[in-house]
C-alpha positions as a Python dict, from the first residue, in 0.01 Angstrom:
ca = {
    (1, 'M'): (0, 0, 0),
    (2, 'T'): (90, 239, -280),
    (3, 'A'): (455, 132, -292),
    (4, 'D'): (359, -236, -296),
    (5, 'Y'): (206, -224, -644),
    (6, 'A'): (369, 73, -816),
    (7, 'E'): (625, -140, -1001),
    (8, 'D'): (359, -394, -1095),
    (9, 'L'): (143, -117, -1237),
    (10, 'D'): (438, 15, -1437),
    (11, 'L'): (489, -333, -1579),
    (12, 'A'): (121, -369, -1663),
    (13, 'L'): (130, -39, -1851),
    (14, 'E'): (439, -157, -2039),
    (15, 'L'): (257, -478, -2131),
    (16, 'A'): (-35, -272, -2259),
    (17, 'D'): (201, -71, -2481),
    (18, 'L'): (335, -394, -2631),
    (19, 'A'): (-15, -532, -2680),
    (20, 'D'): (-143, -217, -2850),
    (21, 'T'): (132, -231, -3110),
    (22, 'V'): (35, -582, -3213),
    (23, 'S'): (-343, -554, -3194),
    (24, 'L'): (-373, -215, -3361),
    (25, 'G'): (-145, -336, -3640),
    (26, 'R'): (-396, -610, -3729),
    (27, 'F'): (-717, -413, -3670),
    (28, 'R'): (-927, -402, -3989),
    (29, 'A'): (-665, -605, -4174),
    (30, 'V'): (-819, -763, -4484),
    (31, 'D'): (-620, -1084, -4432),
    (32, 'L'): (-699, -1124, -4061),
    (33, 'D'): (-708, -1493, -3964),
    (34, 'V'): (-1025, -1575, -3766),
    (35, 'R'): (-1110, -1916, -3623),
    (36, 'T'): (-1384, -2061, -3403),
    (37, 'K'): (-1290, -2212, -3065),
    (38, 'P'): (-1458, -2522, -2921),
    (39, 'D'): (-1690, -2296, -2716),
    (40, 'R'): (-1805, -2143, -3048),
    (41, 'T'): (-1651, -1803, -2973),
    (42, 'P'): (-1418, -1641, -3228),
    (43, 'V'): (-1044, -1603, -3188),
    (44, 'T'): (-815, -1407, -3418),
    (45, 'E'): (-444, -1427, -3484),
    (46, 'A'): (-417, -1098, -3293),
    (47, 'D'): (-566, -1252, -2976),
    (48, 'L'): (-304, -1527, -2985),
    (49, 'A'): (-13, -1299, -3071),
    (50, 'V'): (-93, -1049, -2797),
    (51, 'E'): (-122, -1312, -2528),
    (52, 'R'): (203, -1481, -2635),
    (53, 'L'): (383, -1146, -2625),
    (54, 'I'): (253, -1065, -2276),
    (55, 'R'): (341, -1412, -2145),
    (56, 'D'): (693, -1387, -2284),
    (57, 'R'): (751, -1050, -2117),
    (58, 'L'): (609, -1172, -1787),
    (59, 'A'): (839, -1473, -1799),
    (60, 'E'): (1131, -1228, -1808),
    (61, 'A'): (1002, -970, -1561),
    (62, 'R'): (806, -1184, -1310),
    (63, 'P'): (925, -1546, -1352),
    (64, 'G'): (780, -1653, -1016),
    (65, 'D'): (429, -1526, -1085),
    (66, 'G'): (142, -1730, -1222),
    (67, 'I'): (-56, -1645, -1535),
    (68, 'L'): (-418, -1700, -1637),
    (69, 'G'): (-499, -1606, -1995),
    (70, 'E'): (-804, -1653, -2213),
    (71, 'E'): (-622, -1825, -2498),
    (72, 'F'): (-353, -2036, -2327),
    (73, 'G'): (-497, -2109, -1985),
    (74, 'T'): (-319, -2127, -1650),
    (75, 'E'): (56, -2136, -1597),
    (76, 'G'): (242, -2152, -1266),
    (77, 'D'): (122, -2172, -907),
    (78, 'S'): (168, -1855, -706),
    (79, 'T'): (-23, -1625, -475),
    (80, 'R'): (48, -1362, -742),
    (81, 'Q'): (-134, -1426, -1070),
    (82, 'W'): (-145, -1213, -1384),
    (83, 'I'): (-483, -1238, -1556),
    (84, 'I'): (-496, -1153, -1927),
    (85, 'D'): (-764, -1100, -2187),
    (86, 'P'): (-557, -1023, -2498),
    (87, 'I'): (-852, -874, -2686),
    (88, 'D'): (-1170, -812, -2491),
    (89, 'G'): (-1440, -763, -2752),
    (90, 'T'): (-1301, -996, -3019),
    (91, 'A'): (-1635, -988, -3206),
    (92, 'N'): (-1602, -609, -3233),
    (93, 'F'): (-1236, -639, -3334),
    (94, 'L'): (-1304, -876, -3623),
    (95, 'R'): (-1595, -664, -3748),
    (96, 'G'): (-1391, -343, -3738),
    (97, 'V'): (-1583, -188, -3447),
    (98, 'P'): (-1332, 11, -3234),
    (99, 'V'): (-1476, -87, -2894),
    (100, 'W'): (-1225, -354, -2788),
    (101, 'G'): (-909, -364, -2582),
    (102, 'T'): (-651, -556, -2386),
    (103, 'L'): (-719, -630, -2020),
    (104, 'I'): (-425, -694, -1786),
    (105, 'A'): (-464, -759, -1413),
    (106, 'L'): (-255, -873, -1120),
    (107, 'A'): (-438, -1064, -848),
    (108, 'V'): (-276, -1132, -511),
    (109, 'D'): (-434, -1410, -309),
    (110, 'G'): (-725, -1398, -552),
    (111, 'V'): (-788, -1024, -513),
    (112, 'P'): (-727, -803, -821),
    (113, 'V'): (-495, -522, -710),
    (114, 'V'): (-368, -388, -1045),
    (115, 'G'): (-571, -337, -1359),
    (116, 'V'): (-510, -189, -1704),
    (117, 'A'): (-768, -166, -1982),
    (118, 'S'): (-622, -35, -2306),
    (119, 'A'): (-841, 44, -2608),
    (120, 'P'): (-598, 166, -2877),
    (121, 'A'): (-854, 194, -3158),
    (122, 'M'): (-1042, 444, -2938),
    (123, 'G'): (-720, 616, -2830),
    (124, 'R'): (-809, 550, -2466),
    (125, 'R'): (-665, 370, -2164),
    (126, 'W'): (-778, 322, -1803),
    (127, 'W'): (-569, 188, -1515),
    (128, 'A'): (-554, 154, -1138),
    (129, 'A'): (-362, -7, -852),
    (130, 'R'): (-465, -61, -492),
    (131, 'G'): (-413, 263, -301),
    (132, 'M'): (-305, 459, -609),
    (133, 'G'): (-637, 570, -754),
    (134, 'A'): (-790, 513, -1097),
    (135, 'W'): (-665, 701, -1402),
    (136, 'T'): (-741, 761, -1767),
    (137, 'T'): (-585, 927, -2067),
    (138, 'A'): (-892, 1147, -2111),
    (139, 'S'): (-846, 1521, -2107),
    (140, 'A'): (-1011, 1742, -1847),
    (141, 'G'): (-1253, 1856, -2117),
    (142, 'E'): (-1358, 1499, -2193),
    (143, 'L'): (-1415, 1421, -1825),
    (144, 'G'): (-1598, 1745, -1759),
    (145, 'A'): (-1560, 2062, -1558),
    (146, 'S'): (-1632, 1885, -1228),
    (147, 'Y'): (-1283, 1735, -1238),
    (148, 'A'): (-1064, 1974, -1043),
    (149, 'A'): (-717, 2076, -1152),
    (150, 'D'): (-564, 1860, -880),
    (151, 'A'): (-700, 1553, -1060),
    (152, 'A'): (-407, 1583, -1300),
    (153, 'S'): (-125, 1339, -1228),
    (154, 'A'): (240, 1415, -1170),
    (155, 'R'): (323, 1044, -1182),
    (156, 'F'): (121, 986, -1501),
    (157, 'P'): (171, 1296, -1718),
    (158, 'G'): (-135, 1377, -1922),
    (159, 'A'): (-359, 1143, -1723),
    (160, 'R'): (-666, 1239, -1524),
    (161, 'R'): (-792, 1077, -1206),
    (162, 'M'): (-1137, 917, -1230),
    (163, 'R'): (-1428, 928, -987),
    (164, 'V'): (-1761, 750, -1002),
    (165, 'S'): (-2081, 952, -1002),
    (166, 'G'): (-2260, 1083, -697),
    (167, 'V'): (-2603, 959, -812),
    (168, 'E'): (-2795, 826, -512),
    (169, 'R'): (-3138, 730, -651),
    (170, 'L'): (-3222, 460, -903),
    (171, 'A'): (-3464, 706, -1062),
    (172, 'D'): (-3166, 926, -1156),
    (173, 'A'): (-2933, 642, -1265),
    (174, 'S'): (-2798, 541, -1604),
    (175, 'L'): (-2774, 163, -1659),
    (176, 'S'): (-2573, -42, -1908),
    (177, 'F'): (-2683, -405, -1928),
    (178, 'Q'): (-2432, -532, -2189),
    (179, 'S'): (-2653, -795, -2366),
    (180, 'L'): (-3018, -895, -2344),
    (181, 'A'): (-2928, -1248, -2455),
    (182, 'Q'): (-2696, -1293, -2156),
    (183, 'W'): (-2967, -1191, -1910),
    (184, 'R'): (-3228, -1408, -2084),
    (185, 'Q'): (-3005, -1716, -2082),
    (186, 'A'): (-2924, -1662, -1714),
    (187, 'G'): (-3295, -1642, -1629),
    (188, 'Y'): (-3269, -1280, -1519),
    (189, 'L'): (-3436, -1096, -1806),
    (190, 'D'): (-3751, -1018, -1607),
    (191, 'R'): (-3539, -871, -1328),
    (192, 'L'): (-3338, -665, -1575),
    (193, 'L'): (-3661, -527, -1720),
    (194, 'T'): (-3780, -443, -1370),
    (195, 'L'): (-3454, -260, -1303),
    (196, 'S'): (-3477, -77, -1635),
    (197, 'E'): (-3819, 54, -1537),
    (198, 'Q'): (-3677, 201, -1217),
    (199, 'V'): (-3377, 385, -1364),
    (200, 'W'): (-3360, 706, -1562),
    (201, 'R'): (-3190, 562, -1870),
    (202, 'D'): (-3071, 226, -2005),
    (203, 'R'): (-2828, 138, -2283),
    (204, 'A'): (-2602, -152, -2379),
    (205, 'Y'): (-2256, -2, -2426),
    (206, 'G'): (-2082, -338, -2395),
    (207, 'D'): (-1754, -501, -2299),
    (208, 'L'): (-1485, -296, -2119),
    (209, 'W'): (-1644, 31, -2234),
    (210, 'S'): (-1930, 5, -1983),
    (211, 'Y'): (-1693, -26, -1686),
    (212, 'A'): (-1478, 259, -1812),
    (213, 'L'): (-1783, 483, -1840),
    (214, 'L'): (-1880, 384, -1486),
    (215, 'A'): (-1534, 466, -1347),
    (216, 'E'): (-1544, 802, -1524),
    (217, 'G'): (-1876, 883, -1358),
    (218, 'L'): (-2071, 885, -1685),
    (219, 'I'): (-2300, 590, -1609),
    (220, 'D'): (-2394, 448, -1269),
    (221, 'I'): (-2469, 75, -1307),
    (222, 'T'): (-2347, -204, -1532),
    (223, 'G'): (-2378, -580, -1516),
    (224, 'E'): (-2347, -895, -1723),
    (225, 'F'): (-2348, -1275, -1724),
    (226, 'D'): (-2144, -1547, -1892),
    (227, 'V'): (-1813, -1384, -1805),
    (228, 'K'): (-1480, -1533, -1701),
    (229, 'P'): (-1217, -1394, -1461),
    (230, 'Y'): (-1009, -1261, -1751),
    (231, 'D'): (-1310, -1057, -1870),
    (232, 'L'): (-1339, -881, -1534),
    (233, 'A'): (-1021, -891, -1323),
    (234, 'A'): (-857, -579, -1470),
    (235, 'L'): (-1181, -384, -1431),
    (236, 'V'): (-1223, -455, -1060),
    (237, 'P'): (-945, -223, -932),
    (238, 'I'): (-1035, 39, -1192),
    (239, 'V'): (-1394, 56, -1065),
    (240, 'E'): (-1304, 26, -697),
    (241, 'E'): (-1021, 280, -702),
    (242, 'A'): (-1259, 524, -871),
    (243, 'G'): (-1486, 485, -569),
    (244, 'G'): (-1725, 223, -704),
    (245, 'R'): (-1824, -125, -596),
    (246, 'F'): (-1778, -452, -790),
    (247, 'T'): (-1947, -785, -713),
    (248, 'S'): (-2131, -1065, -886),
    (249, 'I'): (-2501, -1021, -961),
    (250, 'T'): (-2571, -1197, -631),
    (251, 'G'): (-2325, -988, -430),
    (252, 'E'): (-2006, -1197, -406),
    (253, 'P'): (-1688, -987, -436),
    (254, 'G'): (-1435, -1035, -713),
    (255, 'P'): (-1432, -1160, -1073),
    (256, 'W'): (-1469, -1534, -1001),
    (257, 'H'): (-1844, -1599, -1003),
    (258, 'G'): (-1954, -1589, -1369),
    (259, 'S'): (-2141, -1260, -1349),
    (260, 'S'): (-2071, -899, -1259),
    (261, 'L'): (-2242, -600, -1109),
    (262, 'A'): (-2050, -273, -1092),
    (263, 'T'): (-2199, 47, -960),
    (264, 'N'): (-2100, 383, -818),
    (265, 'G'): (-2131, 219, -475),
    (266, 'R'): (-2420, 433, -357),
    (267, 'L'): (-2667, 234, -569),
    (268, 'H'): (-2523, -112, -522),
    (269, 'D'): (-2742, -246, -244),
    (270, 'A'): (-3057, -112, -409),
    (271, 'V'): (-2967, -286, -737),
    (272, 'L'): (-2892, -613, -556),
    (273, 'V'): (-3238, -599, -400),
    (274, 'V'): (-3407, -553, -738),
    (275, 'L'): (-3209, -842, -890),
    (276, 'A'): (-3248, -1080, -595),
    (277, 'D'): (-3437, -1410, -627),
    (278, 'D'): (-3684, -1316, -354),
    (279, 'A'): (-3759, -990, -536),
    (280, 'A'): (-3848, -1185, -849),
    (281, 'E'): (-4077, -1419, -654),
    (282, 'A'): (-4259, -1139, -466),
}
C-alpha cells in the first residue's frame, strides 16, 4: 500500500509548494480582489489563481485523473480524483487572519487516500497517504516530549509523525465545534450543548486547524456542518493515518455527506450516541 501512493503524495506536496507561493504572495495585500459568489460566500483572486495553477500542473502530471475543485467544479471521469480547496478559510484570508490553507486530496474509488493541508501564513503543513502515516512540519518541541525520537522521518527530513490522543473518556476530552451557527442551522445546537456539558473543554478553533490539532493529539473531537467534499477530503487521511476516525455526524464514512465528525477514535462511538436523533428525543 505504501508504494501505491508515494508518488501521488510527492506530487501533492509539490502542488502545495506551488499554491503557497501564490497565496502567501497575496495575503494581506491592500489591493486584493474579493467578490461574492452566488452562494453568498467570498472568493478572492488568490482562490482562483491557486486552483488554476494546481489544475494546470495536474493536467501535465496526471492527465488521466479527474479533478473536483471548489472554484471550477468537476473535470474528467476517473476512479482517481484530485479534490482541491485552493484556500480553505477564505474569510480568514481576506481579513488577514493567518488560519487558512490549501487542501489537496486524491480519492480513489471515492476514498481519500492522500491528503495535504498547507497553511503557509502559520508556517505549518500536515500530510498523509494510506499506509504511510501522518506527518507535520512541527518540531519535536512543538509536538511535545511524548513524541519519541523515532517519530522523525528519514523520507521527510524535518517532519514529525503525528498521533491522536489517548483520551478515553468524554469527561477528559477537548472539543472543537467550529461554528455555533452551523450547528444551529442544522438543528443540532441542543445536541452540541449536551456534548459540551459532557467534555472537559470546548473551543471553536475552526477550519483546517481543528483537524490538524486533532491529528497532533492536542484536541480529541471536532465536527461541523455545511461542508463540501473539498473542505474535508484532504483531512480524512491525515486524521485516519494519525490513528483517528472520520465520519459524518451520523456516522457515514468519508467526506461526502455534508457534515463531519473527527475524533481520536476511542471517543467516536460515544460522541455519535450523544449526537444521535434518538438521544435528542430521549
